[in-house]
PDB file of N, CA, C and O in Angstrom:
ATOM      1  N   UNK A   1      13.446 -88.214  16.184  1.00  0.00           N
ATOM      2  CA  UNK A   1      13.617 -89.298  15.237  1.00  0.00           C
ATOM      3  C   UNK A   1      12.291 -90.052  15.131  1.00  0.00           C
ATOM      4  O   UNK A   1      11.572 -90.201  16.119  1.00  0.00           O
ATOM      5  N   UNK A   2      11.979 -90.515  13.946  1.00  0.00           N
ATOM      6  CA  UNK A   2      10.747 -91.253  13.684  1.00  0.00           C
ATOM      7  C   UNK A   2      10.681 -92.503  14.571  1.00  0.00           C
ATOM      8  O   UNK A   2      11.658 -93.243  14.686  1.00  0.00           O
ATOM      9  N   UNK A   3       9.521 -92.728  15.193  1.00  0.00           N
ATOM     10  CA  UNK A   3       9.347 -93.884  16.091  1.00  0.00           C
ATOM     11  C   UNK A   3       9.571 -95.211  15.373  1.00  0.00           C
ATOM     12  O   UNK A   3      10.074 -96.161  15.974  1.00  0.00           O
ATOM     13  N   UNK A   4       9.202 -95.286  14.087  1.00  0.00           N
ATOM     14  CA  UNK A   4       9.407 -96.525  13.334  1.00  0.00           C
ATOM     15  C   UNK A   4      10.892 -96.849  13.216  1.00  0.00           C
ATOM     16  O   UNK A   4      11.293 -98.008  13.322  1.00  0.00           O
ATOM     17  N   UNK A   5      11.706 -95.817  12.996  1.00  0.00           N
ATOM     18  CA  UNK A   5      13.149 -96.022  12.879  1.00  0.00           C
ATOM     19  C   UNK A   5      13.721 -96.484  14.215  1.00  0.00           C
ATOM     20  O   UNK A   5      14.566 -97.378  14.250  1.00  0.00           O
ATOM     21  N   UNK A   6      13.273 -95.888  15.303  1.00  0.00           N
ATOM     22  CA  UNK A   6      13.746 -96.287  16.630  1.00  0.00           C
ATOM     23  C   UNK A   6      13.405 -97.754  16.891  1.00  0.00           C
ATOM     24  O   UNK A   6      14.229 -98.496  17.424  1.00  0.00           O
ATOM     25  N   UNK A   7      12.195 -98.173  16.517  1.00  0.00           N
ATOM     26  CA  UNK A   7      11.801 -99.576  16.686  1.00  0.00           C
ATOM     27  C   UNK A   7      12.698-100.494  15.861  1.00  0.00           C
ATOM     28  O   UNK A   7      13.095-101.562  16.327  1.00  0.00           O
ATOM     29  N   UNK A   8      13.020-100.074  14.627  1.00  0.00           N
ATOM     30  CA  UNK A   8      13.892-100.898  13.782  1.00  0.00           C
ATOM     31  C   UNK A   8      15.292-101.010  14.360  1.00  0.00           C
ATOM     32  O   UNK A   8      15.907-102.074  14.293  1.00  0.00           O
ATOM     33  N   UNK A   9      15.802 -99.920  14.930  1.00  0.00           N
ATOM     34  CA  UNK A   9      17.141 -99.951  15.539  1.00  0.00           C
ATOM     35  C   UNK A   9      17.178-100.947  16.690  1.00  0.00           C
ATOM     36  O   UNK A   9      18.157-101.676  16.850  1.00  0.00           O
ATOM     37  N   UNK A  10      16.119-100.981  17.493  1.00  0.00           N
ATOM     38  CA  UNK A  10      16.059-101.937  18.601  1.00  0.00           C
ATOM     39  C   UNK A  10      15.921-103.373  18.101  1.00  0.00           C
ATOM     40  O   UNK A  10      16.502-104.292  18.677  1.00  0.00           O
ATOM     41  N   UNK A  11      15.153-103.564  17.031  1.00  0.00           N
ATOM     42  CA  UNK A  11      14.879-104.907  16.513  1.00  0.00           C
ATOM     43  C   UNK A  11      16.074-105.493  15.762  1.00  0.00           C
ATOM     44  O   UNK A  11      16.316-106.698  15.822  1.00  0.00           O
ATOM     45  N   UNK A  12      16.833-104.631  15.045  1.00  0.00           N
ATOM     46  CA  UNK A  12      17.950-105.094  14.218  1.00  0.00           C
ATOM     47  C   UNK A  12      19.254-104.445  14.673  1.00  0.00           C
ATOM     48  O   UNK A  12      19.639-103.406  14.135  1.00  0.00           O
ATOM     49  N   UNK A  13      19.942-105.033  15.650  1.00  0.00           N
ATOM     50  CA  UNK A  13      21.194-104.440  16.119  1.00  0.00           C
ATOM     51  C   UNK A  13      22.327-104.558  15.096  1.00  0.00           C
ATOM     52  O   UNK A  13      23.293-103.798  15.160  1.00  0.00           O
ATOM     53  N   UNK A  14      22.220-105.493  14.163  1.00  0.00           N
ATOM     54  CA  UNK A  14      23.222-105.668  13.114  1.00  0.00           C
ATOM     55  C   UNK A  14      23.018-104.582  12.059  1.00  0.00           C
ATOM     56  O   UNK A  14      21.907-104.417  11.556  1.00  0.00           O
ATOM     57  N   UNK A  15      24.070-103.840  11.719  1.00  0.00           N
ATOM     58  CA  UNK A  15      23.955-102.723  10.780  1.00  0.00           C
ATOM     59  C   UNK A  15      23.428-103.139   9.408  1.00  0.00           C
ATOM     60  O   UNK A  15      22.643-102.411   8.800  1.00  0.00           O
ATOM     61  N   UNK A  16      23.845-104.279   8.926  1.00  0.00           N
ATOM     62  CA  UNK A  16      23.404-104.755   7.615  1.00  0.00           C
ATOM     63  C   UNK A  16      21.902-105.049   7.624  1.00  0.00           C
ATOM     64  O   UNK A  16      21.175-104.648   6.715  1.00  0.00           O
ATOM     65  N   UNK A  17      21.452-105.750   8.659  1.00  0.00           N
ATOM     66  CA  UNK A  17      20.021-106.062   8.773  1.00  0.00           C
ATOM     67  C   UNK A  17      19.208-104.789   8.953  1.00  0.00           C
ATOM     68  O   UNK A  17      18.118-104.661   8.395  1.00  0.00           O
ATOM     69  N   UNK A  18      19.731-103.857   9.724  1.00  0.00           N
ATOM     70  CA  UNK A  18      19.047-102.579   9.934  1.00  0.00           C
ATOM     71  C   UNK A  18      18.925-101.817   8.625  1.00  0.00           C
ATOM     72  O   UNK A  18      17.863-101.280   8.311  1.00  0.00           O
ATOM     73  N   UNK A  19      20.005-101.770   7.862  1.00  0.00           N
ATOM     74  CA  UNK A  19      19.976-101.090   6.566  1.00  0.00           C
ATOM     75  C   UNK A  19      18.951-101.699   5.630  1.00  0.00           C
ATOM     76  O   UNK A  19      18.225-100.978   4.946  1.00  0.00           O
ATOM     77  N   UNK A  20      18.887-103.028   5.597  1.00  0.00           N
ATOM     78  CA  UNK A  20      17.892-103.704   4.752  1.00  0.00           C
ATOM     79  C   UNK A  20      16.478-103.362   5.192  1.00  0.00           C
ATOM     80  O   UNK A  20      15.617-103.104   4.351  1.00  0.00           O
ATOM     81  N   UNK A  21      16.227-103.354   6.485  1.00  0.00           N
ATOM     82  CA  UNK A  21      14.896-103.054   7.000  1.00  0.00           C
ATOM     83  C   UNK A  21      14.494-101.611   6.682  1.00  0.00           C
ATOM     84  O   UNK A  21      13.347-101.349   6.321  1.00  0.00           O
ATOM     85  N   UNK A  22      15.429-100.689   6.815  1.00  0.00           N
ATOM     86  CA  UNK A  22      15.124 -99.283   6.523  1.00  0.00           C
ATOM     87  C   UNK A  22      14.867 -99.093   5.030  1.00  0.00           C
ATOM     88  O   UNK A  22      13.962 -98.351   4.649  1.00  0.00           O
ATOM     89  N   UNK A  23      15.658 -99.759   4.180  1.00  0.00           N
ATOM     90  CA  UNK A  23      15.427 -99.662   2.733  1.00  0.00           C
ATOM     91  C   UNK A  23      14.057-100.218   2.359  1.00  0.00           C
ATOM     92  O   UNK A  23      13.347 -99.618   1.553  1.00  0.00           O
ATOM     93  N   UNK A  24      13.675-101.366   2.939  1.00  0.00           N
ATOM     94  CA  UNK A  24      12.349-101.932   2.650  1.00  0.00           C
ATOM     95  C   UNK A  24      11.251-100.961   3.061  1.00  0.00           C
ATOM     96  O   UNK A  24      10.279-100.766   2.331  1.00  0.00           O
ATOM     97  N   UNK A  25      11.413-100.349   4.245  1.00  0.00           N
ATOM     98  CA  UNK A  25      10.417 -99.391   4.727  1.00  0.00           C
ATOM     99  C   UNK A  25      10.349 -98.187   3.789  1.00  0.00           C
ATOM    100  O   UNK A  25       9.258 -97.735   3.444  1.00  0.00           O
ATOM    101  N   UNK A  26      11.497 -97.668   3.376  1.00  0.00           N
ATOM    102  CA  UNK A  26      11.539 -96.504   2.485  1.00  0.00           C
ATOM    103  C   UNK A  26      10.866 -96.814   1.149  1.00  0.00           C
ATOM    104  O   UNK A  26      10.019 -96.053   0.682  1.00  0.00           O
ATOM    105  N   UNK A  27      11.251 -97.941   0.536  1.00  0.00           N
ATOM    106  CA  UNK A  27      10.689 -98.272  -0.770  1.00  0.00           C
ATOM    107  C   UNK A  27       9.203 -98.576  -0.695  1.00  0.00           C
ATOM    108  O   UNK A  27       8.465 -98.258  -1.628  1.00  0.00           O
ATOM    109  N   UNK A  28       8.750 -99.181   0.387  1.00  0.00           N
ATOM    110  CA  UNK A  28       7.318 -99.469   0.503  1.00  0.00           C
ATOM    111  C   UNK A  28       6.507 -98.187   0.639  1.00  0.00           C
ATOM    112  O   UNK A  28       5.353 -98.140   0.214  1.00  0.00           O
ATOM    113  N   UNK A  29       7.094 -97.147   1.225  1.00  0.00           N
ATOM    114  CA  UNK A  29       6.389 -95.880   1.382  1.00  0.00           C
ATOM    115  C   UNK A  29       6.523 -94.992   0.147  1.00  0.00           C
ATOM    116  O   UNK A  29       5.572 -94.301  -0.219  1.00  0.00           O
ATOM    117  N   UNK A  30       7.673 -95.000  -0.491  1.00  0.00           N
ATOM    118  CA  UNK A  30       7.894 -94.074  -1.601  1.00  0.00           C
ATOM    119  C   UNK A  30       7.418 -94.617  -2.944  1.00  0.00           C
ATOM    120  O   UNK A  30       7.127 -93.839  -3.852  1.00  0.00           O
ATOM    121  N   UNK A  31       7.336 -95.914  -3.083  1.00  0.00           N
ATOM    122  CA  UNK A  31       6.907 -96.525  -4.336  1.00  0.00           C
ATOM    123  C   UNK A  31       5.684 -97.399  -4.092  1.00  0.00           C
ATOM    124  O   UNK A  31       5.574 -98.499  -4.634  1.00  0.00           O
ATOM    125  N   UNK A  32       4.802 -96.915  -3.301  1.00  0.00           N
ATOM    126  CA  UNK A  32       3.652 -97.690  -2.850  1.00  0.00           C
ATOM    127  C   UNK A  32       2.838 -98.246  -4.013  1.00  0.00           C
ATOM    128  O   UNK A  32       2.236 -97.494  -4.780  1.00  0.00           O
ATOM    129  N   UNK A  33       2.826 -99.565  -4.135  1.00  0.00           N
ATOM    130  CA  UNK A  33       1.976-100.234  -5.106  1.00  0.00           C
ATOM    131  C   UNK A  33       2.498-100.282  -6.523  1.00  0.00           C
ATOM    132  O   UNK A  33       1.828-100.842  -7.391  1.00  0.00           O
ATOM    133  N   UNK A  34       3.660 -99.721  -6.799  1.00  0.00           N
ATOM    134  CA  UNK A  34       4.191 -99.750  -8.158  1.00  0.00           C
ATOM    135  C   UNK A  34       4.659-101.151  -8.506  1.00  0.00           C
ATOM    136  O   UNK A  34       5.261-101.841  -7.683  1.00  0.00           O
ATOM    137  N   UNK A  35       4.377-101.564  -9.736  1.00  0.00           N
ATOM    138  CA  UNK A  35       4.835-102.853 -10.227  1.00  0.00           C
ATOM    139  C   UNK A  35       6.119-102.665 -11.010  1.00  0.00           C
ATOM    140  O   UNK A  35       6.261-101.705 -11.767  1.00  0.00           O
ATOM    141  N   UNK A  36       7.046-103.581 -10.825  1.00  0.00           N
ATOM    142  CA  UNK A  36       8.307-103.562 -11.545  1.00  0.00           C
ATOM    143  C   UNK A  36       8.347-104.792 -12.443  1.00  0.00           C
ATOM    144  O   UNK A  36       8.016-105.898 -12.014  1.00  0.00           O
ATOM    145  N   UNK A  37       8.753-104.590 -13.686  1.00  0.00           N
ATOM    146  CA  UNK A  37       8.875-105.687 -14.639  1.00  0.00           C
ATOM    147  C   UNK A  37      10.355-105.903 -14.928  1.00  0.00           C
ATOM    148  O   UNK A  37      11.096-104.959 -15.201  1.00  0.00           O
ATOM    149  N   UNK A  38      10.774-107.179 -14.861  1.00  0.00           N
ATOM    150  CA  UNK A  38      12.184-107.520 -15.041  1.00  0.00           C
ATOM    151  C   UNK A  38      12.329-108.684 -16.015  1.00  0.00           C
ATOM    152  O   UNK A  38      11.468-109.561 -16.089  1.00  0.00           O
ATOM    153  N   UNK A  39      13.424-108.676 -16.756  1.00  0.00           N
ATOM    154  CA  UNK A  39      13.711-109.773 -17.671  1.00  0.00           C
ATOM    155  C   UNK A  39      15.185-110.143 -17.563  1.00  0.00           C
ATOM    156  O   UNK A  39      16.054-109.328 -17.875  1.00  0.00           O
ATOM    157  N   UNK A  40      15.472-111.361 -17.125  1.00  0.00           N
ATOM    158  CA  UNK A  40      16.872-111.778 -17.001  1.00  0.00           C
ATOM    159  C   UNK A  40      17.494-112.179 -18.336  1.00  0.00           C
ATOM    160  O   UNK A  40      18.709-112.360 -18.423  1.00  0.00           O
ATOM    161  N   UNK A  41      16.665-112.318 -19.381  1.00  0.00           N
ATOM    162  CA  UNK A  41      17.173-112.843 -20.661  1.00  0.00           C
ATOM    163  C   UNK A  41      16.771-111.971 -21.855  1.00  0.00           C
ATOM    164  O   UNK A  41      16.398-112.479 -22.913  1.00  0.00           O
ATOM    165  N   UNK A  42      16.852-110.674 -21.668  1.00  0.00           N
ATOM    166  CA  UNK A  42      16.613-109.691 -22.734  1.00  0.00           C
ATOM    167  C   UNK A  42      15.219-109.783 -23.344  1.00  0.00           C
ATOM    168  O   UNK A  42      15.054-109.608 -24.551  1.00  0.00           O
ATOM    169  N   UNK A  43      14.216-110.057 -22.510  1.00  0.00           N
ATOM    170  CA  UNK A  43      12.829-110.010 -22.954  1.00  0.00           C
ATOM    171  C   UNK A  43      12.178-111.332 -23.302  1.00  0.00           C
ATOM    172  O   UNK A  43      10.979-111.362 -23.577  1.00  0.00           O
ATOM    173  N   UNK A  44      12.921-112.425 -23.300  1.00  0.00           N
ATOM    174  CA  UNK A  44      12.306-113.722 -23.600  1.00  0.00           C
ATOM    175  C   UNK A  44      11.365-114.145 -22.473  1.00  0.00           C
ATOM    176  O   UNK A  44      10.283-114.678 -22.719  1.00  0.00           O
ATOM    177  N   UNK A  45      11.789-113.903 -21.251  1.00  0.00           N
ATOM    178  CA  UNK A  45      10.994-114.221 -20.065  1.00  0.00           C
ATOM    179  C   UNK A  45      10.829-112.937 -19.272  1.00  0.00           C
ATOM    180  O   UNK A  45      11.801-112.209 -19.068  1.00  0.00           O
ATOM    181  N   UNK A  46       9.617-112.649 -18.821  1.00  0.00           N
ATOM    182  CA  UNK A  46       9.362-111.416 -18.071  1.00  0.00           C
ATOM    183  C   UNK A  46       8.707-111.768 -16.739  1.00  0.00           C
ATOM    184  O   UNK A  46       7.772-112.567 -16.672  1.00  0.00           O
ATOM    185  N   UNK A  47       9.225-111.148 -15.683  1.00  0.00           N
ATOM    186  CA  UNK A  47       8.687-111.316 -14.340  1.00  0.00           C
ATOM    187  C   UNK A  47       8.192-109.974 -13.833  1.00  0.00           C
ATOM    188  O   UNK A  47       8.695-108.926 -14.238  1.00  0.00           O
ATOM    189  N   UNK A  48       7.204-110.008 -12.944  1.00  0.00           N
ATOM    190  CA  UNK A  48       6.742-108.783 -12.295  1.00  0.00           C
ATOM    191  C   UNK A  48       6.809-108.978 -10.787  1.00  0.00           C
ATOM    192  O   UNK A  48       6.694-110.092 -10.277  1.00  0.00           O
ATOM    193  N   UNK A  49       6.998-107.858 -10.089  1.00  0.00           N
ATOM    194  CA  UNK A  49       6.988-107.875  -8.628  1.00  0.00           C
ATOM    195  C   UNK A  49       6.578-106.498  -8.147  1.00  0.00           C
ATOM    196  O   UNK A  49       6.706-105.511  -8.871  1.00  0.00           O
ATOM    197  N   UNK A  50       6.090-106.439  -6.930  1.00  0.00           N
ATOM    198  CA  UNK A  50       5.751-105.166  -6.311  1.00  0.00           C
ATOM    199  C   UNK A  50       7.037-104.479  -5.885  1.00  0.00           C
ATOM    200  O   UNK A  50       7.989-105.142  -5.473  1.00  0.00           O
ATOM    201  N   UNK A  51       7.072-103.173  -5.980  1.00  0.00           N
ATOM    202  CA  UNK A  51       8.237-102.410  -5.559  1.00  0.00           C
ATOM    203  C   UNK A  51       8.551-102.701  -4.095  1.00  0.00           C
ATOM    204  O   UNK A  51       7.653-102.699  -3.253  1.00  0.00           O
ATOM    205  N   UNK A  52       9.810-102.947  -3.794  1.00  0.00           N
ATOM    206  CA  UNK A  52      10.239-103.233  -2.432  1.00  0.00           C
ATOM    207  C   UNK A  52      10.157-104.692  -2.051  1.00  0.00           C
ATOM    208  O   UNK A  52      10.580-105.068  -0.957  1.00  0.00           O
ATOM    209  N   UNK A  53       9.620-105.527  -2.933  1.00  0.00           N
ATOM    210  CA  UNK A  53       9.491-106.954  -2.655  1.00  0.00           C
ATOM    211  C   UNK A  53      10.510-107.738  -3.467  1.00  0.00           C
ATOM    212  O   UNK A  53      11.042-107.229  -4.453  1.00  0.00           O
ATOM    213  N   UNK A  54      10.781-108.951  -3.068  1.00  0.00           N
ATOM    214  CA  UNK A  54      11.697-109.798  -3.818  1.00  0.00           C
ATOM    215  C   UNK A  54      10.973-110.949  -4.511  1.00  0.00           C
ATOM    216  O   UNK A  54      11.497-111.521  -5.467  1.00  0.00           O
ATOM    217  N   UNK A  55       9.784-111.290  -4.042  1.00  0.00           N
ATOM    218  CA  UNK A  55       9.025-112.378  -4.657  1.00  0.00           C
ATOM    219  C   UNK A  55       8.442-111.890  -5.979  1.00  0.00           C
ATOM    220  O   UNK A  55       7.784-110.851  -6.032  1.00  0.00           O
ATOM    221  N   UNK A  56       8.689-112.649  -7.044  1.00  0.00           N
ATOM    222  CA  UNK A  56       8.221-112.232  -8.356  1.00  0.00           C
ATOM    223  C   UNK A  56       7.383-113.320  -8.990  1.00  0.00           C
ATOM    224  O   UNK A  56       7.455-114.484  -8.595  1.00  0.00           O
ATOM    225  N   UNK A  57       6.582-112.936  -9.982  1.00  0.00           N
ATOM    226  CA  UNK A  57       5.733-113.885 -10.690  1.00  0.00           C
ATOM    227  C   UNK A  57       6.004-113.779 -12.182  1.00  0.00           C
ATOM    228  O   UNK A  57       6.300-112.703 -12.701  1.00  0.00           O
ATOM    229  N   UNK A  58       5.901-114.892 -12.849  1.00  0.00           N
ATOM    230  CA  UNK A  58       6.102-114.952 -14.286  1.00  0.00           C
ATOM    231  C   UNK A  58       4.922-114.296 -14.986  1.00  0.00           C
ATOM    232  O   UNK A  58       3.770-114.591 -14.670  1.00  0.00           O
ATOM    233  N   UNK A  59       5.201-113.408 -15.932  1.00  0.00           N
ATOM    234  CA  UNK A  59       4.146-112.754 -16.705  1.00  0.00           C
ATOM    235  C   UNK A  59       3.872-113.626 -17.920  1.00  0.00           C
ATOM    236  O   UNK A  59       4.755-113.835 -18.751  1.00  0.00           O
ATOM    237  N   UNK A  60       2.647-114.137 -18.023  1.00  0.00           N
ATOM    238  CA  UNK A  60       2.282-114.983 -19.135  1.00  0.00           C
ATOM    239  C   UNK A  60       1.370-114.263 -20.122  1.00  0.00           C
ATOM    240  O   UNK A  60       1.199-114.719 -21.252  1.00  0.00           O
ATOM    241  N   UNK A  61       0.792-113.160 -19.711  1.00  0.00           N
ATOM    242  CA  UNK A  61      -0.090-112.384 -20.572  1.00  0.00           C
ATOM    243  C   UNK A  61       0.560-111.036 -20.848  1.00  0.00           C
ATOM    244  O   UNK A  61       0.720-110.233 -19.929  1.00  0.00           O
ATOM    245  N   UNK A  62       0.938-110.770 -22.096  1.00  0.00           N
ATOM    246  CA  UNK A  62       1.618-109.538 -22.431  1.00  0.00           C
ATOM    247  C   UNK A  62       0.744-108.311 -22.183  1.00  0.00           C
ATOM    248  O   UNK A  62       1.262-107.196 -22.113  1.00  0.00           O
ATOM    249  N   UNK A  63      -0.550-108.489 -22.052  1.00  0.00           N
ATOM    250  CA  UNK A  63      -1.445-107.360 -21.795  1.00  0.00           C
ATOM    251  C   UNK A  63      -1.233-106.786 -20.383  1.00  0.00           C
ATOM    252  O   UNK A  63      -1.692-105.682 -20.090  1.00  0.00           O
ATOM    253  N   UNK A  64      -0.541-107.530 -19.513  1.00  0.00           N
ATOM    254  CA  UNK A  64      -0.247-107.069 -18.167  1.00  0.00           C
ATOM    255  C   UNK A  64       0.856-106.007 -18.155  1.00  0.00           C
ATOM    256  O   UNK A  64       1.003-105.271 -17.179  1.00  0.00           O
ATOM    257  N   UNK A  65       1.624-105.932 -19.235  1.00  0.00           N
ATOM    258  CA  UNK A  65       2.784-105.040 -19.290  1.00  0.00           C
ATOM    259  C   UNK A  65       2.364-103.678 -19.825  1.00  0.00           C
ATOM    260  O   UNK A  65       1.907-103.577 -20.964  1.00  0.00           O
ATOM    261  N   UNK A  66       2.513-102.621 -19.013  1.00  0.00           N
ATOM    262  CA  UNK A  66       2.157-101.282 -19.506  1.00  0.00           C
ATOM    263  C   UNK A  66       3.253-100.748 -20.425  1.00  0.00           C
ATOM    264  O   UNK A  66       4.439-100.824 -20.104  1.00  0.00           O
ATOM    265  N   UNK A  67       2.844-100.212 -21.559  1.00  0.00           N
ATOM    266  CA  UNK A  67       3.819 -99.634 -22.497  1.00  0.00           C
ATOM    267  C   UNK A  67       3.672 -98.148 -22.546  1.00  0.00           C
ATOM    268  O   UNK A  67       4.403 -97.480 -23.277  1.00  0.00           O
TER     269      UNK A  67
END
């Protein structure tokens, strides 16, 4: 078993917390550096965040959005 997973199992004995930690690790490795663009209001407001992260920033320059 991967040593990182073993460390996470020891650090997070709660199954829910362990699952969250493993998902964060997976997404950070599989989607490394990808930006995600989200809009809660059908495009009026657009936010961006790094894949695997929850902190987002408001996009004020439409040139930042890849089409």
